[in-house]
C-alpha positions as CSV (number, residue, x, y, z in Angstrom):
1,X,0.6,16.9,-15.8
2,X,3.3,16.2,-12.9
3,X,3.4,15.7,-9.7
4,X,3.2,19.2,-8.5
5,X,0.7,19.5,-10.7
6,X,-1.5,16.7,-9.4
7,X,-1.1,18.0,-5.8
8,X,-2.4,21.5,-6.3
9,X,-5.1,19.6,-8.2
10,X,-6.0,17.2,-5.2
11,X,-6.5,20.3,-2.6
12,X,-8.3,21.8,-4.9
13,X,-10.9,18.4,-5.6
14,X,-11.1,18.5,-1.9
15,X,-11.5,22.0,-0.6
16,X,-13.5,23.6,-3.5
17,X,-15.1,21.2,-4.9
18,X,-15.9,18.8,-1.9
19,X,-15.8,21.3,0.9
20,X,-13.2,19.1,2.7
21,X,-10.2,20.8,4.6
22,X,-7.4,19.1,5.5
23,X,-6.7,19.3,9.4
24,X,-2.9,19.5,9.0
25,X,-0.9,19.2,5.4
26,X,-1.6,15.9,3.3
27,X,1.3,13.4,3.4
28,X,2.6,10.3,1.2
29,X,2.0,7.2,2.3
30,X,3.0,5.0,-0.9
31,X,3.5,4.5,-4.3
32,X,2.8,1.1,-5.4
33,X,4.1,-0.7,-8.9
34,X,1.9,1.2,-11.4
35,X,1.3,4.5,-11.7
36,X,-1.3,4.7,-8.3
37,X,0.0,6.5,-5.1
38,X,-1.4,7.0,-2.4
39,X,-1.8,10.0,0.3
40,X,-2.7,10.2,3.9
41,X,-5.4,13.3,4.9
42,X,-6.9,14.1,8.6
43,X,-10.1,16.0,8.0
44,X,-12.3,16.7,11.3
45,X,-10.0,14.1,13.3
46,X,-10.7,11.4,10.7
47,X,-8.1,10.0,8.8
48,X,-8.4,8.8,5.0
49,X,-6.7,7.4,2.7
50,X,-6.3,9.6,-0.9
51,X,-5.6,7.3,-4.4
52,X,-4.0,9.3,-7.3
53,X,-4.8,7.8,-10.0
54,X,-3.3,9.5,-13.2
55,X,-6.2,9.2,-15.6
56,X,-3.8,9.1,-18.4
57,X,-2.3,5.7,-17.1
58,X,-4.9,4.6,-14.5
59,X,-8.9,3.8,-14.6
60,X,-9.9,4.1,-11.5
61,X,-13.7,2.7,-12.5
62,X,-12.4,-0.6,-12.7
63,X,-11.2,-0.5,-8.7
64,X,-14.9,0.6,-8.3
65,X,-16.6,-2.0,-9.9
66,X,-14.5,-4.8,-8.3
67,X,-15.0,-2.9,-4.8
68,X,-18.8,-3.1,-4.9
69,X,-18.5,-7.0,-5.8
70,X,-16.6,-7.8,-2.8
71,X,-18.7,-5.4,-0.9
72,X,-21.5,-7.5,-1.6
73,X,-19.4,-10.5,-0.4
74,X,-18.7,-9.2,3.1
75,X,-15.1,-8.9,2.0
76,X,-13.1,-5.9,4.1
77,X,-12.2,-3.7,1.4
78,X,-11.9,0.6,1.8
79,X,-14.9,2.4,2.0
80,X,-15.0,4.5,-1.0
81,X,-16.3,8.0,0.0
82,X,-16.2,10.6,-2.9
83,X,-14.5,9.3,-6.1
84,X,-13.8,11.3,-9.9
85,X,-13.1,9.2,-12.5
86,X,-12.1,11.5,-15.1
87,X,-9.5,12.8,-12.6
88,X,-8.4,9.9,-11.0
89,X,-9.2,10.5,-7.5
90,X,-10.8,8.9,-4.6
91,X,-11.4,9.4,-1.2
92,X,-11.1,6.1,0.8
93,X,-11.1,4.6,4.4
94,X,-7.7,4.5,5.7
95,X,-7.2,0.9,6.8
96,X,-3.6,2.4,8.8
97,X,-0.3,1.5,8.5
98,X,0.3,-1.8,9.3
99,X,0.1,-4.5,6.7
100,X,0.4,-8.2,7.7
101,X,4.5,-8.2,6.4
102,X,5.2,-5.5,9.2
103,X,2.9,-7.3,11.9
104,X,4.7,-10.4,10.7
105,X,8.4,-8.9,11.0
106,X,7.6,-7.8,14.3
107,X,6.3,-10.6,15.9
108,X,6.1,-13.6,14.1
109,X,4.3,-15.4,16.8
110,X,1.5,-13.4,15.2
111,X,1.4,-15.4,11.7
112,X,-1.4,-18.3,13.2
113,X,-3.8,-15.8,14.0
114,X,-3.2,-13.6,10.9
115,X,-3.2,-16.6,8.6
116,X,-6.3,-17.9,9.9
117,X,-8.3,-14.6,9.0
118,X,-6.6,-14.1,5.4
119,X,-7.5,-17.8,4.6
120,X,-11.2,-16.9,6.0
121,X,-11.6,-13.6,4.0
122,X,-10.3,-15.8,0.8
123,X,-13.4,-17.9,1.1
124,X,-15.3,-14.5,0.8
125,X,-13.6,-13.4,-2.2
126,X,-14.1,-16.8,-3.9
127,X,-17.4,-16.7,-3.1
128,X,-18.1,-13.4,-4.6
129,X,-19.7,-12.8,-8.1
130,X,-16.9,-12.7,-10.5
131,X,-19.0,-13.3,-13.8
132,X,-18.5,-9.7,-15.0
133,X,-14.6,-9.7,-14.5
134,X,-11.9,-11.1,-17.6
135,X,-11.1,-14.3,-17.5
136,X,-7.9,-15.6,-17.0
137,X,-7.2,-17.7,-19.9
138,X,-4.4,-19.4,-21.4
139,X,-3.3,-16.3,-23.3
140,X,-2.9,-14.5,-20.2
141,X,-1.0,-16.6,-18.2
142,X,1.2,-17.6,-21.7
143,X,1.6,-13.6,-21.7
144,X,2.1,-13.4,-18.0
145,X,5.0,-16.0,-18.1
146,X,6.5,-14.8,-21.0
147,X,7.8,-11.6,-19.1
148,X,10.3,-14.2,-17.5
149,X,12.7,-14.6,-20.5
150,X,11.7,-11.2,-21.7
151,X,12.7,-9.5,-18.7
152,X,14.4,-11.6,-16.5
153,X,16.5,-13.8,-18.4
154,X,17.2,-11.8,-21.4
155,X,17.0,-8.0,-19.5
156,X,18.6,-9.0,-15.4
157,X,20.6,-12.2,-16.0
158,X,21.5,-10.6,-20.2
159,X,21.4,-14.4,-21.6
160,X,20.2,-15.1,-25.0
161,X,18.8,-18.1,-25.6
162,X,19.5,-20.5,-27.9
163,X,16.2,-21.8,-30.2
164,X,16.5,-25.0,-28.6
165,X,16.1,-23.2,-25.1
166,X,13.5,-21.6,-26.5
167,X,11.2,-24.3,-27.5
168,X,12.2,-26.1,-24.2
169,X,11.2,-22.9,-22.5
170,X,7.7,-22.8,-24.4
171,X,7.0,-26.1,-23.4
172,X,6.8,-25.7,-20.3
173,X,5.4,-22.8,-20.3
174,X,2.5,-25.1,-22.1
175,X,2.5,-27.3,-19.3
176,X,2.0,-25.3,-16.7
177,X,-0.9,-23.0,-18.4
178,X,-2.8,-26.6,-19.3
179,X,-3.2,-27.5,-15.7
180,X,-3.3,-23.9,-14.7
181,X,-6.8,-23.4,-16.3
182,X,-8.0,-26.4,-16.2
183,X,-8.6,-25.9,-12.4
184,X,-12.4,-24.7,-11.3
185,X,-12.7,-21.0,-11.5
186,X,-13.4,-18.6,-9.0
187,X,-13.3,-14.6,-7.8
188,X,-9.4,-14.0,-8.6
189,X,-7.8,-11.0,-6.3
190,X,-4.5,-11.8,-8.1
191,X,-2.3,-10.0,-5.2
192,X,-3.4,-11.7,-2.1
193,X,-0.3,-11.2,-0.2
194,X,1.1,-9.7,2.9
195,X,2.1,-6.3,1.6
196,X,-1.6,-6.2,0.6
197,X,-3.4,-7.4,3.3
198,X,-3.8,-4.7,6.5
199,X,-3.5,-5.7,10.3
200,X,-6.9,-4.2,11.6
201,X,-8.8,-4.6,14.4
202,X,-12.0,-5.5,13.0
203,X,-13.0,-7.8,10.4
204,X,-9.4,-8.3,9.8
205,X,-7.7,-8.0,7.2
206,X,-8.4,-4.9,5.8
207,X,-7.8,-6.1,1.5
208,X,-6.0,-3.7,-0.8
209,X,-5.2,-3.5,-4.3
210,X,-8.5,-5.4,-5.7
211,X,-9.0,-3.3,-9.3
212,X,-7.0,-6.2,-11.3
213,X,-9.4,-9.1,-9.7
214,X,-9.9,-12.1,-12.9
215,X,-12.6,-14.7,-13.0
216,X,-9.7,-17.5,-12.5
217,X,-7.8,-20.5,-11.2
218,X,-9.3,-21.1,-7.4
219,X,-5.8,-21.8,-6.3
220,X,-4.5,-18.8,-7.3
221,X,-4.7,-16.5,-4.2
222,X,-3.9,-19.5,-2.0
223,X,-0.5,-18.9,-3.8
224,X,-0.4,-15.4,-3.3
225,X,-0.6,-15.5,0.1
226,X,1.2,-19.0,1.1
227,X,3.8,-18.5,-1.5
228,X,4.7,-14.8,-0.9
229,X,7.3,-13.0,-2.6
230,X,8.1,-10.8,0.6
231,X,8.3,-13.5,3.5
232,X,9.0,-16.7,3.8
233,X,6.5,-19.1,5.6
234,X,8.1,-22.6,6.9
235,X,6.9,-25.3,4.6
236,X,5.1,-27.3,6.9
237,X,2.9,-24.5,7.8
238,X,2.2,-23.7,4.1
239,X,1.5,-27.3,3.8
240,X,-1.0,-26.8,6.9
241,X,-2.7,-24.3,5.5
242,X,-2.8,-25.4,2.1
243,X,-4.6,-28.6,3.4
244,X,-6.9,-26.4,6.0
245,X,-7.8,-24.6,2.4
246,X,-8.4,-27.6,0.7
247,X,-11.5,-28.5,2.4
248,X,-12.8,-24.8,2.4
249,X,-12.8,-25.0,-1.5
250,X,-14.7,-28.5,-1.5
251,X,-17.3,-26.2,0.2
252,X,-17.1,-23.7,-2.3
253,X,-17.3,-25.4,-5.1
254,X,-19.3,-28.2,-3.8
255,X,-17.2,-30.9,-5.2
256,X,-14.2,-33.3,-3.3
257,X,-11.2,-32.3,-4.5
258,X,-8.5,-34.9,-3.1
259,X,-4.7,-33.7,-1.3
260,X,-3.0,-34.9,-4.4
261,X,-5.1,-32.8,-7.1
262,X,-5.1,-29.4,-4.9
263,X,-1.3,-29.8,-4.8
264,X,-0.8,-30.1,-8.0
265,X,-3.1,-27.2,-8.7
266,X,-1.0,-25.1,-6.1
267,X,2.0,-25.8,-7.3
268,X,1.3,-25.4,-11.2
269,X,-0.7,-22.1,-9.8
270,X,2.9,-21.2,-8.2
271,X,4.8,-22.0,-11.0
272,X,3.0,-19.5,-13.5
273,X,3.0,-16.8,-10.7
274,X,6.3,-17.1,-10.3
275,X,7.5,-17.1,-13.6
276,X,5.6,-14.0,-14.0
277,X,6.5,-12.1,-10.9
278,X,10.4,-12.7,-11.6
279,X,9.9,-11.1,-15.2
280,X,7.5,-8.1,-13.5
281,X,10.7,-7.4,-10.5
282,X,13.3,-7.3,-13.2
283,X,11.0,-4.9,-15.6
284,X,10.0,-2.8,-12.6
285,X,14.0,-2.6,-11.8
286,X,15.3,-1.8,-15.3
287,X,12.4,-0.3,-17.3
288,X,10.8,1.8,-14.3
289,X,13.9,2.4,-12.2
290,X,12.4,0.7,-9.1
291,X,15.4,-1.1,-8.2
292,X,14.2,-2.3,-4.3
293,X,12.3,-5.2,-6.2
294,X,15.4,-6.6,-7.0
295,X,15.9,-7.2,-3.3
296,X,12.4,-9.8,-4.0
297,X,14.2,-12.4,-6.6
298,X,16.0,-14.5,-4.7
299,X,13.1,-15.8,-2.5
300,X,10.7,-15.8,-5.5
301,X,13.3,-18.0,-7.4
302,X,13.2,-20.3,-4.7
303,X,9.4,-20.4,-4.6
304,X,9.4,-21.3,-8.1
305,X,11.9,-24.2,-8.0
306,X,9.7,-25.9,-4.8
307,X,6.8,-26.0,-7.3
308,X,8.6,-27.2,-10.2
309,X,10.4,-29.9,-8.3
310,X,7.5,-32.7,-7.6
311,X,6.3,-32.9,-11.1
312,X,8.5,-35.0,-13.3
313,X,6.5,-33.4,-16.3
314,X,8.5,-30.1,-15.8
315,X,12.0,-31.6,-14.4
316,X,13.3,-30.6,-17.7
317,X,12.2,-26.9,-16.7
318,X,13.4,-27.0,-13.9
319,X,16.9,-28.2,-15.4
320,X,16.9,-25.1,-18.1
321,X,16.0,-22.8,-15.5
322,X,18.8,-23.9,-13.1
323,X,21.3,-23.7,-16.2
324,X,20.4,-20.4,-17.3
325,X,20.8,-19.0,-13.9
326,X,24.0,-20.0,-13.5
327,X,25.4,-18.9,-16.6
328,X,23.5,-15.9,-16.3
329,X,25.8,-15.4,-12.5
330,X,28.9,-16.8,-14.1
331,X,28.6,-13.8,-16.5
């Protein structure tokens, strides 16, 4: 079904089946990295968000399931007013247009308050029941890191790895995965960053894009927040907020965590995430023709280097990546 057919289906669903008459034409709000798109509509003067998730590509049951888990934990997610699973449609609460990234770009002085709120909300997420979610295990972590060599190195940098380079890279992945999966596991949002956190007046932030949540490493969402691919935070702020959250994690897990252990978990989660994200950005650009993501590669690469550099066992991986970068840029 093409977009015009989806538009007609949405209008029919709202007006003929739900009896909801829009005050004005429905407007496109956003499209994300998946096949989903979002539309904004006013009905009776009240703003709503429509999620359009074509069922041949998306399954909104995961969104509904995870939303219920998060709501039970007092996490501020959009209220689901209506949904149609077979058609892939939902009418949601509208959190407005101001995500954290937009607010911080306009007024960086708000960072302290916004990130304090985000850490409090993250602590609620991590206390939610994640027993029904998929486990973020070693196989998943490795599959995600392989996107780096498949899409970033081969497609973006046009590099063909030698047998020895492939072995070195896989050894680095293996080291990262070992520490990654050894962390205590909690509810993991998986994309807890500045574009998915909405700046709202009550119970800030409003949390979006949580449908891919898993049961996984305790530092993963903290990395997504503090080593964001869309905004670069000062190292001093990252270190202070990471240390602040270490104490919160100790309470959540009821176990003492040393600063050194927490930094190791944090950096290895960052290494895993940024290898994956570099691959995803390249795939979005070349497979899906969403080339705007290429502009976010330099920061993601810096975040990867920051994560790997402090650890001696990962130094060969850092040297390999820097060598491949130079080779790709010179080509």
